[in-house]
C-alpha positions as CSV (number, residue, x, y, z in Angstrom):
1,I,4.9,-9.4,13.4
2,P,7.5,-7.2,14.4
3,M,6.7,-3.6,15.4
4,C,6.9,-0.7,13.7
5,N,10.3,1.4,12.8
6,Y,8.9,4.4,12.7
7,A,8.6,7.2,15.1
8,S,5.2,6.3,17.2
9,N,2.5,8.4,17.5
10,P,1.5,7.9,21.0
11,N,-2.3,7.3,20.0
12,Q,-1.3,4.9,17.5
13,S,-1.0,1.1,17.7
14,D,2.8,-0.3,17.4
15,E,1.9,-3.3,15.2
16,P,1.8,-3.0,11.8
17,I,-1.6,-3.7,9.7
18,I,-0.7,-5.9,6.5
19,I,-3.0,-4.9,3.6
20,P,-3.6,-7.0,0.8
21,I,-3.7,-5.5,-2.4
22,T,-5.8,-7.0,-5.3
23,P,-3.9,-7.4,-8.7
24,P,-5.7,-6.4,-12.0
25,V,-8.3,-8.1,-13.7
26,S,-6.3,-8.8,-16.9
27,H,-3.2,-10.2,-14.3
28,P,-2.4,-13.2,-16.0
29,S,-3.4,-16.2,-13.6
30,N,-0.9,-18.6,-15.0
31,K,2.3,-16.7,-14.3
32,P,4.4,-18.6,-12.3
33,R,4.8,-17.3,-8.3
34,S,5.7,-17.7,-5.3
35,L,3.1,-17.9,-3.0
36,V,5.0,-15.5,-0.1
37,E,6.3,-12.7,-2.5
38,R,3.4,-10.8,-4.0
39,D,4.2,-7.8,-6.7
40,I,2.9,-5.4,-4.5
41,E,3.2,-5.5,-0.9
42,A,1.4,-3.0,1.5
43,T,1.8,-2.1,5.3
44,Y,0.6,0.5,7.7
45,C,2.4,1.4,11.1
46,A,2.2,4.9,13.1
47,G,1.2,6.7,10.6
48,V,2.8,5.6,7.8
49,L,1.5,3.4,4.6
50,T,4.4,1.7,3.2
51,V,3.8,0.4,-0.4
52,M,7.0,-2.2,-1.8
53,F,7.0,-2.8,-5.2
54,N,8.8,-6.7,-5.3
55,E,8.4,-7.1,-9.3
56,N,9.2,-3.8,-12.2
57,L,5.8,-2.9,-13.1
58,G,6.9,0.5,-14.8
59,D,5.9,4.1,-13.7
60,S,3.6,3.4,-11.3
61,D,1.4,6.0,-9.1
62,V,0.3,5.5,-5.7
63,M,-2.9,7.2,-4.3
64,V,-5.0,6.5,-0.7
65,A,-7.7,8.4,0.0
66,N,-9.4,8.5,3.3
67,V,-13.1,7.8,2.0
68,S,-14.4,8.9,5.9
69,T,-12.4,12.1,5.7
70,G,-11.9,13.0,2.3
71,E,-7.7,13.6,2.6
72,V,-6.1,12.0,-0.4
73,W,-2.2,11.4,-0.5
74,S,-0.1,10.1,-3.5
75,N,3.4,9.8,-4.8
76,S,5.0,7.8,-7.8
77,V,7.4,5.5,-8.1
78,N,9.5,3.8,-11.6
79,G,10.3,0.2,-11.5
80,F,11.3,-1.7,-8.1
81,G,10.9,0.1,-5.1
82,V,9.2,1.8,-1.9
83,V,6.9,4.5,-1.4
84,N,6.3,5.6,2.0
85,L,3.1,7.9,2.7
86,L,2.5,9.9,5.6
87,L,-0.8,10.0,6.6
88,S,-2.9,11.4,9.4
89,G,-3.9,8.7,10.5
90,D,-7.7,10.0,11.8
91,E,-9.9,6.9,11.8
92,G,-11.7,6.2,8.5
93,Y,-12.1,3.9,6.0
94,Y,-9.0,3.6,3.5
95,Y,-8.7,2.8,0.3
96,I,-5.4,2.2,-1.9
97,T,-5.4,2.7,-6.3
98,I,-2.2,1.7,-7.5
99,D,-2.0,2.4,-11.2
100,T,1.0,0.6,-12.8
101,E,1.8,-0.4,-16.6
102,E,0.4,-3.5,-16.1
103,G,-3.1,-2.7,-15.0
104,Q,-4.6,-1.1,-11.2
105,Y,-3.7,-3.2,-7.9
106,T,-6.0,-1.6,-5.2
107,G,-6.1,-2.6,-1.7
108,E,-8.2,-0.9,1.3
109,F,-8.0,-1.1,5.3
110,E,-10.1,0.8,8.2
111,L,-8.4,2.7,11.5
């Protein structure tokens, strides 16, 4: 796993956290898919959450909440693209929701 390319916070690891993203329940399970490529991939490193859209899912809203502190961050993307969110890096349980035209994707991680 490569080190992060971001300016590092001295209190945080340079090792990325790969965050599994769960597709919506309505996601077609018989859709031909690569075992490597996912619709959406997410990583956290040195205070930055990166969400990469590998398929055109239309207008999408990304929201991240630190459930432990109540902090919330959000951004939007249209189609393919990358969303970078600068998070506080505070310890806690983080929950990700990604609302797309295909449905809601979710993920979670802990610092």
